[in-house]
C-alpha positions, 0 to 999 in steps of 0.5 A, spaced: 651 386 251 657 389 247 659 396 246 657 396 239 650 394 241 649 399 246 648 407 244 652 412 248 647 414 252 645 407 254 652 406 257 651 410 263 644 410 264 644 408 272 646 411 278 652 407 279 655 408 272 654 415 272 658 415 279 663 411 276 664 416 270 664 422 275 670 419 279 674 418 273 672 425 270 675 428 277 682 424 277 685 417 274 684 412 279 684 404 280 678 399 280 678 398 287 678 405 289 672 406 285 669 401 289 671 404 295 668 411 293 662 408 290 660 405 297 662 412 300 658 416 295 652 411 294 652 408 301 651 401 299 656 396 296 657 396 289 659 389 286 666 389 282 661 385 277 658 391 275 664 396 275 669 392 272 665 390 266 663 397 265 670 400 265 672 395 260 666 398 256 669 405 257 676 402 255 673 399 248 669 405 247 675 409 247 673 413 253 678 411 258 685 409 257 689 404 262 696 403 265 699 398 269 702 400 276 706 396 280 704 396 288 709 392 292 708 385 289 701 386 286 700 390 280 693 394 279 690 398 273 690 405 273 684 408 269 684 415 266 679 419 262 680 421 255 678 427 252 673 423 248 671 420 255 670 427 258 666 430 252 662 424 252 661 425 260 659 432 259 653 430 255 651 425 260 652 430 266 648 435 262 642 430 261 643 428 269 643 435 271 636 436 267 633 430 270 635 432 277 633 440 276 626 437 273 625 433 279 627 438 284 623 444 281 617 443 284 620 444 291 624 450 289 622 456 292 624 463 289 626 469 293 620 474 293 624 480 292 630 478 287 627 471 284 633 467 285 632 460 286 632 457 294 635 450 294 635 451 302 630 455 307 631 462 306 629 468 310 622 468 312 618 474 314 611 476 314 609 482 310 602 485 309 599 479 313 603 474 308 608 469 310 614 470 304 620 467 303 626 471 301 634 469 300 636 474 305 634 479 310 637 485 305 632 482 300 626 482 305 628 489 307 628 492 300 622 488 298 618 492 304 621 499 302 618 497 295 625 497 292 
């Protein structure tokens, strides 16, 4: 499917492609380093047949630039995100963040005192016979004192 037939949102719809964009957003890098980083981040190998065509699509859309570097006897291509690519990525990352937030919301606890969101275990204390979760011992103490 050509880049002209895809909408911008279709361009980065899966986790591998989003991860490629995150890596390039962080710093310029070359294709093999992207594949190695994906293995580390995703815990599974990713085929060059997925990565390189996607890089070509991003280049074609103006989201990346590329430069050739000589490394010993070999040349490699360094990919860098353009300002247009960063703006596009910001939109994709915002959408991804909303999806993740929606998925996590049912499992997020809130501090019984200050209401902050707890993404990990908080301070649990029994108050008036009820087990309650607080973000810290200070909120638990303030809650017990009625503050």
